[in-house]
C-alpha positions in Angstrom: -0.1 0.0 0.0 2.8 2.6 0.7 4.4 1.7 -2.5 1.1 2.3 -4.7 0.8 5.8 -2.6 4.3 6.7 -3.5 3.8 5.9 -7.3 0.7 7.9 -7.4 2.2 10.8 -5.6 5.2 10.7 -8.1 2.9 10.8 -11.0 0.9 13.6 -9.6 3.9 15.5 -9.2 5.4 14.9 -12.5 2.2 16.3 -14.2 2.4 19.4 -12.0 5.9 20.5 -13.3 5.5 21.0 -17.0 2.0 22.8 -16.3 3.5 25.3 -14.0 6.4 25.9 -16.3 4.1 26.4 -19.3 2.1 28.9 -17.1 5.1 30.8 -16.1 6.4 31.0 -19.7 2.9 32.4 -21.0 2.9 35.0 -18.0 6.6 36.0 -18.9 5.7 36.4 -22.4 2.6 38.3 -22.0 4.5 40.7 -19.8 7.2 41.4 -22.2 4.5 42.0 -24.9 2.8 44.4 -22.7 6.0 46.4 -21.8 7.0 46.9 -25.5 3.3 48.0 -26.3 2.2 51.6 -27.2 1.3 53.6 -24.0 -2.1 53.1 -22.8 -2.5 49.6 -24.5 0.0 47.7 -22.2 -2.5 45.7 -20.1 -4.8 44.8 -23.2 -1.7 43.7 -25.2 -0.4 41.6 -22.2 -3.9 40.0 -21.7 -4.2 39.2 -25.6 -0.6 37.7 -25.4 -1.4 35.6 -22.5 -4.6 34.2 -24.1 -2.7 33.4 -27.3 0.1 31.7 -25.4 -2.1 29.7 -23.3 -4.9 28.8 -25.7 -3.5 25.3 -26.5 -2.9 24.4 -22.8 -5.3 21.9 -21.2 -7.1 23.3 -18.0 -8.5 26.7 -17.1 -6.1 29.8 -16.6 -6.3 33.1 -15.7 -4.1 36.1 -15.6 -4.4 39.6 -14.1 -2.1 42.6 -15.3 -1.5 46.0 -13.4 0.0 49.0 -14.8 1.8 50.4 -11.8 2.3 54.0 -10.8 5.9 54.0 -11.8 4.7 52.7 -15.3 5.9 49.2 -14.7 3.7 46.4 -15.7 3.2 43.3 -13.4 1.0 40.2 -13.5 -0.2 37.2 -11.8 -1.5 33.9 -13.4 -3.4 30.9 -11.8 -5.0 27.8 -13.3 -6.4 24.4 -12.6 
């Protein structure tokens, strides 16, 4: 029984890693796209880039982008 538990846990863990990396990559790409966009369109550009990057992934993902007071762009993403 402990062996079955460990095998199941390792399979679950191995499935999480690539998904997290893909989510981080999509968020990074979206932020870079937003940073180089025309002023006033940074957040919309980042949203569109994120949607394009994550479109082929299985699961449900969301991202929030914020244009900060110092004109920097930040974002967070989550998914299931």
